[in-house]
C-alpha angles and dihedrals in degrees: 000000000000138000120228136151146132140250091305092059143277136276132200111248133195128209116237102214093201100053096024089228128130117232129187115254116235125244100035114107120230103260137108110308105222096180140013117178149135125235120179092343096311125112118222129188134189127211119205089218107023105041131234128345138189128208114243127177090272098044139281119336125196116249095185088115109172097348111142117251089249088061097056094092092096120201106164135014125183125175119205106261091224099044119021092195084070106080138176116202126187125200142199098249107351103069132228126333138191134209124191095184108053097276102310090113134021134197121198110235098229090169088081101082115168089184096242130131090231115037110242124240113278098232104173139004126194132184121202109238091209093056119010092199089074109084129177120202125185113205117194126203128187090263093065131101122289085219089087094067110162090093134004126213119239117259092254091056088082103143146028098064123146147091116301125189129195119197094187110049095276102313093116134009134215117205112224129199093214119111117236137195102138131011132190127185131213099208096181092095128037136201126209125197139130088303091060132247119320142143108299096213125053131171121199145166133205092215128244113017097018134098130236109272127203131203125196099177099065097273099311092116137012135204133178119279095191106118100131096009112127094227146341096255101106128160106161130052122171141153121222126172096345093311125107115219128192130182137180148156090318108041145280133319131174138191125209100174130097120282088245091079090062093223097312089139102052109143124204111231115179143009126196099048108089144181097032116207100180148324139210137191127252108238116245093015114086094194103042123086143165120241129197124203124195132203114270124214090252098056130243092153092169092066093054117110147050123321138191121215115194095194140019092254090069092219095130108045118165121195117225 
């Protein structure tokens, strides 16, 4: 599955393996696709105008339930990794919402209070797979960096941005000074302290002109994990099959060592393909992956698109 479109809006597309052609998936409206991802075997999509959707056998179905019309400008959607009927949904102006029944009904999480007159844009939500009570929420205001480009706050959303962490399922929130664009957990080890139990090792990036950061104390402190990385411009951060991958404006890197090395064994994989937006594995092939390049502000239009790498060495890329 992929999301692509033009100035008039995007659609969700599915690849027909027999014909090799991409076909639009029914049920999802033409709009900007803010998110497309799989959690526990279920595919979720987020529309910038019509709210959240889930893929069913006949196509996408809306799971906006009883959300008010003002909350349909979706910006973030994160299922609980252990229970995909438990959803967190972020909006442009209407804050953070929670559903416990797969999207049939929603409750606004008013406990998250950034202290601003106009609620900031909810840019990103992450749930710790080791303890779903631990929630990370990134709020963006208009004073924030343009290096987080998927959605921009309105001009009047000029304060209240930052990273907020809840250790108790949203009952209370702690404001953190850490920047966050993407967050990946290693749930194989946990730490327990006065803040509760959670994954011990977390990797993060602030997006754009920031490095990959690592925390080994459950997110309390972060330090750079950049030894061996080609640069600090990092947009994508994902874990697949026990390996952590990162990609930015200058190509792809991957690490296969244990978290204890703090990134010392990062290996640069490919130059020439720049401004990475995302990557995904090819099922059944541990070495192959799909790689998506965007269009940076300085041009290089001929490098934009979706690429297939048959091996981690990236010597045999095919543009699709």
